[in-house]
C-alpha positions in Angstrom: 41.5 -64.0 -21.0 38.3 -61.8 -21.7 38.4 -59.6 -24.8 37.7 -55.7 -24.7 34.2 -56.4 -26.1 33.5 -58.6 -23.3 35.2 -56.4 -20.6 33.2 -53.5 -21.7 29.9 -55.2 -21.5 30.7 -56.2 -18.0 31.3 -52.8 -17.3 28.2 -51.6 -18.7 26.1 -54.4 -16.3 27.8 -53.0 -13.1 27.7 -49.3 -14.3 23.4 -49.9 -15.4 23.1 -51.8 -11.9 24.4 -48.9 -10.1 27.7 -50.9 -9.0 29.9 -47.8 -10.0 33.2 -48.8 -8.1 33.1 -52.0 -10.0 32.3 -50.0 -13.3 34.9 -47.6 -13.1 37.6 -49.7 -12.4 36.8 -52.1 -15.6 36.5 -48.8 -17.4 40.0 -47.8 -16.3 41.6 -51.4 -17.3 39.8 -51.0 -20.5 41.4 -47.8 -21.2 44.8 -49.1 -20.0 45.0 -51.5 -22.7 43.2 -49.2 -25.6 43.6 -45.7 -24.5 41.4 -44.6 -27.6 38.5 -47.2 -27.0 35.7 -44.4 -27.6 32.9 -46.2 -26.2 34.6 -47.0 -22.7 35.5 -42.9 -23.0 32.0 -42.2 -23.3 30.8 -44.5 -20.5 33.2 -43.4 -18.1 32.6 -39.8 -19.2 28.6 -40.6 -18.0 29.7 -42.3 -14.8 32.2 -39.3 -14.1 29.2 -36.7 -14.4 26.9 -39.0 -12.2 29.6 -39.1 -9.6 29.5 -35.3 -9.5 32.7 -34.5 -11.8 31.2 -32.7 -14.9 34.6 -31.4 -15.9 36.2 -34.7 -16.1 33.3 -36.1 -17.8 33.5 -33.2 -20.5 37.0 -34.2 -21.4 36.4 -37.8 -21.6 33.2 -37.4 -23.8 35.2 -35.2 -25.9 38.0 -37.3 -26.5 35.4 -40.0 -27.5 34.1 -37.7 -30.1 37.6 -36.9 -31.1 38.1 -40.7 -31.9 34.6 -41.1 -33.5 32.6 -38.2 -34.0 29.4 -39.7 -35.8 27.5 -41.1 -32.5 24.8 -38.9 -31.8 24.2 -40.1 -28.1 28.2 -39.0 -27.5 27.0 -35.6 -28.3 23.8 -35.9 -26.2 25.9 -36.6 -23.3 28.3 -34.2 -23.7 25.5 -31.6 -23.7 24.3 -33.0 -20.4 27.8 -32.8 -18.9 27.9 -29.2 -20.3 24.8 -28.2 -18.6 26.0 -29.9 -15.5 29.1 -27.6 -15.7 26.8 -24.5 -15.9 28.2 -24.2 -19.5 24.8 -23.7 -20.9 25.8 -21.6 -24.1 27.7 -24.3 -25.5 25.0 -27.0 -25.1 22.5 -26.0 -28.4 25.7 -26.5 -30.6 26.3 -29.7 -29.4 22.8 -31.1 -29.3 22.2 -29.8 -33.3 25.2 -31.8 -33.7 23.7 -35.1 -32.0 19.9 -34.4 -33.9 21.6 -34.1 -37.5 23.7 -37.3 -37.0 21.0 -39.2 -35.9 18.1 -40.5 -38.0 15.2 -37.9 -38.1 14.1 -37.8 -34.4 11.4 -35.2 -32.8 12.6 -36.0 -29.2 16.4 -34.7 -30.2 15.0 -31.3 -31.8 12.7 -31.1 -28.5 16.0 -31.6 -26.4 17.8 -28.7 -28.7 14.6 -26.6 -28.3 14.7 -26.8 -24.6 18.3 -25.9 -24.5 17.6 -22.9 -26.8 15.0 -21.8 -24.2 16.9 -22.3 -21.4 19.5 -19.9 -22.9 16.4 -17.2 -23.8 16.9 -17.8 -27.4 13.2 -17.9 -28.3 13.5 -17.6 -32.1 15.9 -20.6 -31.8 13.4 -22.6 -29.8 10.8 -21.8 -32.1 12.7 -23.2 -35.0 13.8 -26.3 -32.9 10.2 -27.1 -32.2 8.5 -26.7 -35.2 11.2 -29.0 -36.9 10.4 -31.6 -34.1 6.6 -30.9 -35.0 7.5 -31.6 -38.4 8.5 -35.5 -37.5 6.0 -35.8 -34.5 3.0 -33.5 -35.5 0.8 -35.3 -32.6 3.2 -34.9 -29.7 1.0 -32.5 -27.5 4.1 -32.0 -25.1 6.1 -30.5 -28.3 3.1 -28.5 -29.0 2.7 -27.0 -25.9 6.5 -25.7 -25.7 6.1 -24.9 -28.8 2.8 -22.6 -27.9 4.7 -21.2 -24.6 7.8 -20.3 -27.0 5.3 -18.4 -29.3 3.8 -16.5 -26.6 7.3 -15.4 -25.1 7.7 -14.0 -29.0 5.0 -12.1 -28.9 3.0 -14.1 -31.2 -0.2 -14.9 -29.3 -2.4 -16.2 -32.3 0.4 -19.0 -32.9 0.5 -19.6 -29.3 -3.4 -20.4 -29.2 -2.9 -22.6 -32.3 -0.5 -24.7 -30.9 -2.1 -24.8 -27.6 -5.7 -25.7 -29.0 -3.9 -28.6 -31.4 -2.2 -29.7 -28.1 -5.5 -29.7 -26.0 -7.3 -31.5 -29.0 -4.9 -34.0 -29.4 -4.3 -34.9 -25.1 -7.4 -33.6 -23.4 -5.3 -34.6 -20.3 -2.8 -31.7 -20.9 -4.6 -29.4 -18.7 -2.2 -27.0 -18.9 -2.9 -26.2 -22.7 -6.4 -26.0 -22.1 -5.9 -23.5 -19.5 -3.6 -21.4 -21.6 -6.1 -21.8 -24.7 -8.5 -20.2 -22.5 -6.4 -17.2 -21.0 -5.8 -16.4 -24.9 -9.1 -16.8 -26.0 -10.1 -14.3 -23.3 -7.3 -12.0 -24.1 -9.0 -11.8 -27.7 -12.4 -11.3 -26.3 -14.2 -14.2 -27.9 -16.6 -16.2 -25.6 -14.7 -19.6 -26.3 -12.8 -18.9 -22.8 -15.4 -19.6 -20.8 -16.6 -22.7 -22.2 -13.4 -24.0 -22.1 -12.8 -23.3 -18.4 -16.2 -24.7 -17.6 -15.9 -28.1 -19.3 -12.1 -28.0 -17.8 -13.8 -27.3 -14.0 -16.2 -30.4 -15.4 -13.6 -32.7 -16.1 -11.0 -31.7 -13.2 -12.8 -29.9 -10.4 -9.9 -30.1 -8.1 -7.7 -27.8 -10.8 -7.6 -24.9 -8.7 -6.1 -23.1 -11.8 -9.5 -23.6 -13.7 -11.3 -21.9 -11.2 -9.2 -19.2 -10.4 -9.0 -18.5 -14.4 -12.8 -18.5 -14.6 -13.4 -16.4 -11.6 -10.8 -13.8 -13.3 -13.1 -13.9 -16.6 -16.2 -13.3 -14.4 -14.5 -10.5 -12.8 -13.8 -8.9 -15.8 -17.5 -9.2 -17.0 -18.4 -7.4 -14.0 -19.9 -10.8 -12.5 -18.5 -10.0 -9.2 -20.6 -12.3 -6.8 -19.8 -15.3 -9.0 -16.1 -14.2 -9.2 -15.6 -14.1 -5.5 -17.4 -17.5 -5.1 -14.8 -18.8 -7.6 -11.7 -17.2 -5.8 -13.0 -18.7 -2.7 -13.0 -22.3 -4.5 -9.5 -21.9 -5.6 -8.2 -20.9 -2.5 -10.1 -23.8 -0.7 -8.2 -25.9 -3.3 -4.8 -24.1 -3.3 -4.5 -21.9 -0.1 -1.2 -20.6 -1.4 -2.8 -18.9 -4.4 -1.4 -15.4 -3.7 -3.3 -13.8 -7.0 -6.4 -15.2 -5.7 -6.1 -13.5 -2.0 -5.3 -10.2 -4.1 -8.1 -10.7 -6.5 -10.7 -11.3 -3.5 -8.9 -8.5 -1.7 -9.7 -6.2 -4.8 -13.3 -7.0 -4.8 -13.4 -6.2 -1.1 -11.9 -2.7 -1.6 -14.2 -2.1 -4.7 -17.3 -3.1 -2.6 -15.9 -0.7 0.5 -15.5 -3.8 2.7 -12.0 -2.3 3.6 -11.5 -4.6 6.8 -11.9 -8.0 5.0 -9.7 -6.3 2.3 -6.9 -5.2 4.4 -6.9 -8.8 5.8 -6.7 -10.6 2.3 -3.7 -8.2 0.8 -2.0 -9.1 4.0 -2.8 -13.0 3.2 -1.3 -12.4 -0.3 1.7 -11.1 1.2 2.3 -13.9 3.4 2.3 -16.0 0.7 4.6 -13.7 -1.7 6.2 -11.1 0.4 7.4 -9.6 -2.9 4.3 -9.1 -4.6 4.6 -5.5 -5.3 0.6 -4.8 -6.2 -0.5 -6.2 -3.0 2.0 -4.0 -1.2 0.8 -0.7 -2.8 -2.9 -1.4 -2.5 -2.4 -2.2 1.1 -0.3 0.7 1.9 -3.3 2.8 0.0 -6.3 1.3 2.3 -3.9 1.6 5.4 -3.6 5.4 4.5 -7.3 5.9 4.3 -7.9 4.4 7.4 -5.3 6.8 9.0 -5.7 10.5 7.4 -2.6 12.1 5.6 -2.7 14.9 8.2 -1.2 12.9 10.5 1.9 12.6 9.2 1.7 16.5 8.6 0.8 16.8 12.2 3.8 15.1 13.5 6.1 16.9 11.1 5.0 20.2 12.4 8.3 20.6 14.5 6.4 24.0 16.4 3.8 22.1 17.6 5.5 19.4 18.8 8.0 21.5 20.8 5.7 23.7 22.5 3.8 20.6 23.6 6.8 18.9 25.0 7.6 22.0 26.7 4.2 22.6 28.1 3.6 19.0 29.5 7.4 18.5 30.7 6.5 21.9 32.7 3.4 20.3 34.0 4.4 16.7 34.7 5.3 16.0 38.5 6.7 12.8 39.1 4.0 9.8 39.7 1.4 12.3 38.3 -1.7 10.4 36.3 -2.2 11.9 32.8 -5.2 11.7 30.7 -4.9 12.3 26.9 -7.8 12.6 24.4 -6.9 11.8 21.2 -3.9 9.4 21.1 -3.1 9.5 17.4 0.3 7.9 16.9 0.9 8.1 21.0 3.5 11.0 20.9 2.0 13.2 23.3 1.6 10.1 25.8 5.0 9.1 25.2 6.3 12.6 26.2 4.1 12.3 29.2 5.7 9.0 30.3 9.0 10.0 29.6 8.7 13.2 31.6 7.9 11.1 34.8 4.1 10.6 34.7 3.3 7.3 36.8 0.5 6.5 34.5 -0.7 7.7 31.3 -4.1 6.9 29.9 -4.8 8.0 26.4 -8.3 7.2 24.4 -8.2 6.7 20.5 -11.4 6.4 18.5 -9.8 4.9 15.4 -9.0 1.3 15.5 -6.1 1.2 13.1 -4.7 4.2 15.0 -5.5 2.7 18.4 -3.6 -0.5 17.4 -0.5 1.4 16.0 -0.3 3.4 19.1 -0.2 0.5 21.1 2.8 -1.0 19.1 4.6 2.2 19.2 4.2 2.7 22.9 5.8 -1.0 23.2 8.5 -0.2 20.9 9.4 2.9 23.1 9.7 0.9 26.2 6.5 2.5 28.0 3.8 -0.2 27.7 4.2 -0.5 31.8 3.2 3.1 31.9 1.0 4.2 29.0 -2.5 2.8 28.4 -4.4 2.9 25.2 -7.9 2.8 25.3 -10.0 2.3 22.1 -13.0 4.3 23.3 -14.4 7.9 23.1 -13.2 9.7 26.0 -16.7 10.1 27.3 -16.8 6.3 27.7 -14.0 6.1 30.1 -15.0 5.5 33.5 -13.1 6.2 36.5 -12.7 3.2 38.7 -12.8 1.1 35.6 -10.7 2.5 32.7 -9.2 4.8 35.2 -7.8 3.7 38.9 -8.6 7.5 39.9 -9.1 11.1 38.6 -6.3 12.1 36.5 -3.6 15.5 37.4 -3.4 16.6 34.0 -5.4 16.4 30.9 -3.5 16.9 27.4 -5.5 16.9 24.0 -4.7 17.7 20.6 -8.4 17.3 19.1 -8.0 20.8 17.2 -8.7 21.5 13.5 -7.8 24.7 11.8 -11.2 26.4 12.9 -10.1 25.3 16.4 -13.0 23.5 17.7 -14.1 21.3 14.7 -12.8 18.0 15.9 -15.0 17.5 18.8 -12.9 19.3 21.4 -15.4 21.4 23.5 -17.6 18.5 24.8 -14.9 16.2 25.1 -13.1 18.5 27.4 -16.3 19.7 29.2 -17.1 15.8 30.1 -13.5 15.2 31.2 -13.4 18.2 33.3 -16.2 17.1 35.1 -16.0 13.2 35.1 -12.2 12.5 34.9 -10.0 15.3 36.5 -9.4 16.2 39.7 -10.4 19.6 40.7 -7.9 22.2 39.5 -6.5 19.8 37.3 -4.1 20.8 34.6 -5.5 21.4 31.2 -3.1 21.7 28.2 -3.7 23.7 26.0 -5.0 26.1 28.4 -6.7 28.6 26.0 -7.1 30.2 22.2 -7.3 33.5 20.9 -9.1 33.6 17.6 -8.2 36.4 14.8 -10.3 37.1 11.4 -9.9 39.2 8.7 -12.2 39.9 5.6 -10.9 38.7 2.4 -11.6 39.0 -1.5 -10.6 35.9 -3.1 -12.8 35.6 -6.4 -11.0 32.4 -7.6 -12.6 30.3 -5.1 -15.9 32.4 -4.6 -16.7 31.1 -8.1 -17.9 28.1 -6.5 -18.7 29.3 -3.2 -21.7 29.2 -3.7 -22.0 26.9 -6.9 -24.0 28.7 -9.7 -22.6 28.8 -13.4 -19.7 26.8 -14.9 -18.5 27.3 -18.0 -21.8 29.0 -19.1 -23.8 26.2 -17.6 -26.0 26.3 -14.5 -24.7 23.7 -11.9 -26.6 24.9 -9.0 -28.0 21.8 -8.2 -24.7 20.8 -7.0 -24.8 23.3 -4.3 -26.7 21.5 -1.5 -24.0 18.9 -1.7 -21.2 21.3 -0.7 -20.0 21.4 2.6 -21.1 25.0 3.8 -18.3 25.1 6.8 -15.1 26.6 6.7 -12.3 25.4 4.4 -8.7 24.7 5.3 -6.7 26.8 3.2 -3.3 28.1 3.5 -3.7 32.0 3.0 0.0 32.1 1.9 -1.1 30.2 -1.5 -4.4 31.1 -1.8 -4.7 34.1 -4.3 -6.6 36.7 -2.1 -6.4 40.5 -0.9 -6.9 41.4 2.5 -9.7 44.3 3.1 -8.8 45.1 6.8 -6.3 44.8 9.0 -6.9 41.1 11.2 -9.1 41.6 14.5 -9.4 39.6 17.5 -12.7 37.7 17.7 -12.5 35.8 20.6 -10.8 34.3 23.6 -11.6 30.9 24.8 -10.5 29.4 28.2 -10.0 26.1 26.8 -10.5 24.1 30.2 -14.5 25.7 30.1 -14.9 25.7 26.3 -17.9 27.4 25.0 -21.0 26.2 24.7 -23.2 26.5 21.5 -24.0 30.0 20.6 -22.6 33.3 19.9 -18.9 33.3 21.3 -17.6 36.6 20.0 -17.7 39.8 17.9 -15.3 42.2 16.1 -15.8 45.0 13.6 -13.2 45.6 11.0 -12.1 48.8 9.7 -12.2 48.5 5.8 -9.0 49.7 4.2 -9.3 48.9 0.8 -11.8 49.0 -1.7 -13.2 45.5 -3.0 -15.5 42.8 -2.4 -15.9 40.7 1.2 -16.3 37.1 -0.6 -14.8 35.3 2.7 -13.8 35.6 6.3 -10.5 33.7 7.4 -9.4 33.3 10.8 -6.9 31.5 12.5 -5.9 31.2 16.5 -3.2 31.7 19.1 -2.6 28.5 20.9 -1.7 28.9 24.4 -0.6 25.8 25.7 -0.1 27.4 29.2 0.5 31.3 30.6 3.7 31.2 28.8 3.7 28.9 25.8 1.9 29.9 22.5 2.1 28.8 19.0 0.3 30.8 16.2 -1.8 28.8 13.2 -1.9 32.1 11.4 -0.4 32.5 7.8 3.0 34.0 9.3 3.1 31.5 12.4 5.2 28.9 13.8 2.5 26.0 13.0 2.4 24.9 9.8 -0.3 21.5 9.6 -3.2 23.6 10.7 -3.2 25.9 8.3 -6.0 28.6 8.3 -10.1 28.3 8.1 -11.6 30.4 5.4 -15.6 30.8 5.7 -17.2 32.1 2.5 -20.2 34.0 2.8 -23.7 33.0 1.7 -24.0 37.0 0.2 -20.7 38.8 -0.9 -20.4 42.7 0.5 -18.9 45.4 -1.3 -16.9 47.8 0.8 -14.8 51.2 0.4 -12.0 52.2 2.9 -13.5 54.0 6.0 -16.2 51.7 6.1 -17.0 49.3 9.5 -18.0 45.7 8.9 -19.2 44.2 12.2 -18.9 40.0 12.1 -20.4 37.4 14.4 -18.4 34.0 15.4 -20.9 31.4 16.9 -20.1 28.2 17.8 -23.2 26.1 15.9 -22.9 22.0 15.2 -19.8 21.4 16.5 -17.8 24.2 14.7 -17.1 27.6 14.7 -18.7 29.9 12.1 -18.6 33.6 11.1 -20.8 36.0 9.7 -21.4 39.6 8.7 -24.0 41.2 11.1 -25.7 44.5 11.7 -23.1 47.4 12.9 -22.4 46.7 16.8 -22.0 49.1 19.9 -18.3 50.6 20.0 -16.2 47.4 21.2 -15.0 47.2 25.0 -11.3 48.3 25.4 -8.5 45.9 25.6 -7.7 44.1 28.7 -5.0 41.5 30.4 -4.8 38.1 29.0 -7.4 35.7 30.7 -8.3 31.9 30.7 -12.2 33.0 31.0 -14.5 33.3 28.2 -14.4 37.0 27.2 -16.1 38.3 24.4 -13.1 41.0 23.0 -12.4 43.2 19.8 -9.0 44.7 18.9 -6.6 45.0 16.4 -3.4 42.4 15.7 -0.2 44.3 14.9 2.0 41.8 13.5 0.7 38.5 14.4 -0.5 36.6 11.6 
C-alpha cells in the first residue's frame, strides 16, 4: 500500500499534468487518512482556486497555514486566492508574511509592492519596491515599477532617476525610455529630444515615440514637424485619440477649421468620453453657426408672428420658397401648414446640413428641400419645378437690410416667384431718435485713450451701425422718435436716399449717435417691433455714431437722412429740410415720410 508521501507525489503529478479530477480524488483520500496534512491541504486549495472556488481555496490554505505557518508558498497562494475572491485589502499582509518567511528574494517584495499598488497605497508600494531593489539592484522591471510609483507620489525627480537606470540596464525596456523622455521634457532640458530620436531609430514602429516627439516639437513651436510626427504615429496606431486631437488642434490654430472638425470627430470616435475633444469640437461648431441663431430661435414673438403669417398665406399644395434656411424652422412651419413643397436655400454648408437633418427628424424630408446655394443661384426648371406662390425670408438684421435682403428679394420676385406672389414679411416702418451716449462715443471715432493717441486704430473700426440694446446702453434721448421711412419689402429700395425726418429737440445735450429700429409688418395685419419696448428681443437696435457730434438745445430742429449704401442703411445729419409732408395711410410701397412716434419703442 502506498505511503502518504507516495500518494501525494502521484496527486501532484496528476495536478501538474492537468488531470485535475484525478488529483482532487487523491488529495481527498490523503486527507481522509491524515486530515491535517498541510501540503495536501495547500495543493487542494490551489486546485480549488484554479477550478473557480476561491473561498474554498482560502479555507483549505488557511488550514494548512494553521498546521504549518512557516512555508512561504502557502502565504503566497493564499494571497492569490484572496485576490481571486476580490478581498484585495487582505492581500498585502499575507504577501508581507511570505516575504519575511522566505530567504531574501526580490520577486516576493515585488509581488508585495504590486499588491499595495493595486490597493492604491503608493507609499507602501514604494517601500516594497525599494526593498526589492536592495536585493536585486539591476532588475529593470522593478526599477520601472518603482519609477511609476514615484510619479504617483509626486516625486518626478526620483521617477526620472529610476526610469533612467531601468533604461540603461535594459535598453529594450522601451516604456522606461519613453517615460524618461517625458520627464526630461517636463523639466525643460534638452535630453528629451535626444532620447526620443534614439528611440525612434531603435524602434521605428513604436507609435508612442513618434507621438511623444511630435508633442515635444509642438511645444517648441515647430508645427509642421509636429504634424508630420503625429501623422506617422497615426499610421502606426490609428486608434491614438490623443494624436487625432493634437492634429485637430494644429489645424484649429492654423484656421483650417474643416479638417480640425473632422479630426476632433475622429478622436471622439476612438474615445467617446474625450472631454477636451468634445469641448473644442463644440467651440468650432459654434463658430460655424453664429450664436445669434440661438437667440433668434428663442425669440417667441418673432416665431409666433411668422407662424401666423405663414399659416394665413399657405394654401393646400402651394409652392413656398424660403431664403435663408437657418435651422429650418420657417420651412417646417410652411410644410406643416399644408404647402405641397417647400424649397429653402442656405449659404452656410454646416447650417444646410443641420437643416436637412432637422427636416428629416421631423418627418418632412419628402416636402422640404434644402438647397446649399445662394438664392440668386436657384433656377426654375432645375432647382424649382416652377415659380413659387409664396416667398418667406428672415434675412434681416438690427438695421433691417444688412444681411442682403434687398438684392435677394429683388432677384426672387423677378426670377423665382409667380406674378402677385405673397411676400413675407411684407413691409417695414423705420423709426429713429438722436441720443447722447458719451461712454461709447469715446471710441466712436477712436482718438485718445488714457492719454495716449490711438487714432491709428480708427481705420480698422467698422463704421456702420452697431447692434446694441438701448435698454442696457447708458444714453439719453434728446428728442422723441420720428418715422424716417416705410418700405415695401416685396419691392426693396435701390442704393440711394430712402427717407428723411426732422427731430424736434426736447432736451439740451450733444448728439453722439442716431439709434433706429423698425416695425416689421409680416402682412397688413401682423406686426412686431424691434424697438426697445417692442416684442422682439433678438434683433436689438441699430446705433449709428456720427462722424461729428452736434450740440443741441430745446426748440432746435435736427434734420436727418437715411440712405441705403453698400448693402445697409446709414443715417446722417443733414442741412435743414422743407416742412415734412402730412401723415397718410399705411401703404406697401416706398414712400418718404416723417412723423412722431407716440408710444411705440
